[in-house]
C-alpha positions as CSV (number, residue, x, y, z in Angstrom):
1,M,-43.9,-111.6,39.8
2,S,-45.1,-115.0,40.9
3,K,-47.0,-115.6,44.1
4,R,-43.9,-117.2,45.6
5,D,-41.8,-114.1,44.7
6,D,-44.4,-111.9,46.4
7,L,-44.2,-114.0,49.5
8,I,-40.4,-113.8,49.5
9,V,-40.6,-110.0,49.4
10,K,-43.0,-110.1,52.3
11,Y,-40.7,-112.4,54.3
12,A,-37.7,-110.1,53.6
13,A,-39.7,-107.1,54.9
14,D,-40.5,-109.0,58.1
15,L,-36.8,-109.9,58.6
16,K,-35.9,-106.3,58.1
17,D,-38.7,-104.6,60.0
18,K,-39.5,-107.0,62.8
19,C,-36.2,-108.8,63.3
20,G,-33.7,-106.1,62.4
21,V,-32.0,-108.5,60.0
22,T,-30.9,-107.7,56.4
23,P,-31.8,-110.9,54.6
24,D,-29.6,-112.8,52.2
25,M,-32.2,-113.0,49.4
26,D,-30.6,-116.1,47.9
27,L,-30.7,-118.0,51.1
28,L,-34.2,-116.7,51.9
29,T,-35.4,-117.9,48.5
30,K,-33.9,-121.4,49.0
31,V,-35.4,-121.7,52.5
32,T,-38.8,-120.7,51.0
33,V,-38.6,-123.1,48.1
34,G,-37.6,-125.8,50.5
35,L,-41.0,-125.3,52.3
36,G,-42.8,-126.3,49.1
37,P,-46.6,-125.7,48.9
38,S,-46.9,-125.1,52.7
39,I,-46.2,-121.4,52.1
40,Y,-49.5,-121.0,50.3
41,N,-51.6,-122.4,53.2
42,A,-52.7,-119.9,55.9
43,D,-52.2,-122.4,58.7
44,S,-49.0,-124.1,57.6
45,S,-47.2,-120.9,56.4
46,T,-47.0,-119.6,60.0
47,V,-45.6,-120.8,63.3
48,S,-47.4,-120.4,66.6
49,G,-44.7,-119.4,69.1
50,S,-46.8,-120.6,72.1
51,D,-48.0,-124.0,70.8
52,E,-45.7,-126.7,72.1
53,K,-46.8,-129.2,69.5
54,E,-46.0,-126.7,66.7
55,L,-42.5,-125.9,68.2
56,A,-41.8,-129.7,68.5
57,T,-42.6,-129.9,64.7
58,V,-40.1,-127.1,64.0
59,K,-37.5,-128.9,66.1
60,N,-38.1,-132.4,64.7
61,N,-38.9,-131.7,61.1
62,F,-36.6,-128.8,60.4
63,L,-33.7,-128.7,62.9
64,I,-33.2,-132.4,63.3
65,K,-34.3,-133.8,59.9
66,K,-33.4,-131.0,57.5
67,L,-30.4,-129.3,59.2
68,G,-29.1,-132.6,60.7
69,L,-28.7,-131.3,64.2
70,E,-28.6,-133.5,67.3
71,E,-31.6,-133.5,69.8
72,G,-30.7,-131.3,72.8
73,A,-31.6,-128.4,75.0
74,E,-29.8,-126.0,72.6
75,L,-32.4,-126.6,69.9
76,D,-35.2,-125.5,72.3
77,K,-33.2,-122.5,73.3
78,A,-32.5,-121.5,69.7
79,I,-36.2,-121.8,68.8
80,D,-37.1,-119.7,71.9
81,A,-34.5,-117.1,70.9
82,V,-35.8,-116.8,67.3
83,I,-39.4,-116.5,68.5
84,E,-38.2,-113.8,70.9
85,K,-36.3,-112.0,68.1
86,Y,-39.4,-112.2,65.8
87,G,-41.5,-110.8,68.6
88,R,-43.7,-112.9,70.9
89,S,-46.5,-110.4,70.5
90,N,-46.3,-110.5,66.7
91,R,-49.3,-112.7,65.8
92,T,-48.0,-113.7,62.4
93,K,-44.7,-115.5,62.4
94,Y,-44.0,-116.8,58.9
95,R,-42.5,-120.3,58.9
96,A,-39.9,-119.3,56.2
97,V,-38.7,-116.4,58.4
98,V,-38.4,-118.6,61.5
99,Y,-36.5,-121.3,59.5
100,Y,-34.3,-118.7,57.9
101,L,-33.3,-117.3,61.3
102,L,-32.7,-120.8,62.7
103,T,-30.5,-121.6,59.7
104,L,-28.4,-118.5,60.4
105,H,-28.4,-119.3,64.2
106,F,-26.9,-122.7,63.6
107,K,-24.7,-121.5,60.7
108,K,-26.2,-124.2,58.5
109,E,-26.4,-122.1,55.3
110,S,-24.4,-124.9,53.6
111,V,-27.5,-127.2,53.7
112,Y,-29.0,-124.9,51.1
113,A,-25.8,-124.5,49.0
């Protein structure tokens, strides 16, 4: 398996074990591929749930630019809900898992069709 495939398996395990979600492997793969080389960098492959700047990046670069959502309080609420679901105390929150959960939350799977 490639390094990317290994990471996708790791993300799927996190979704199942930490979030209680059975992942759609096709969608998870597309979300992961969409992140490009950032998944191989220790810093950019994770999301800090307590860093406001980091959460603003998730909102602006992913929710607004990628998923095409409108700026609004519901975006912050969704990010907060996903961080809560992943577990605030969980130190390693993979960006691909967070983006996958946000994609499901907003029912924007069609973006990756």
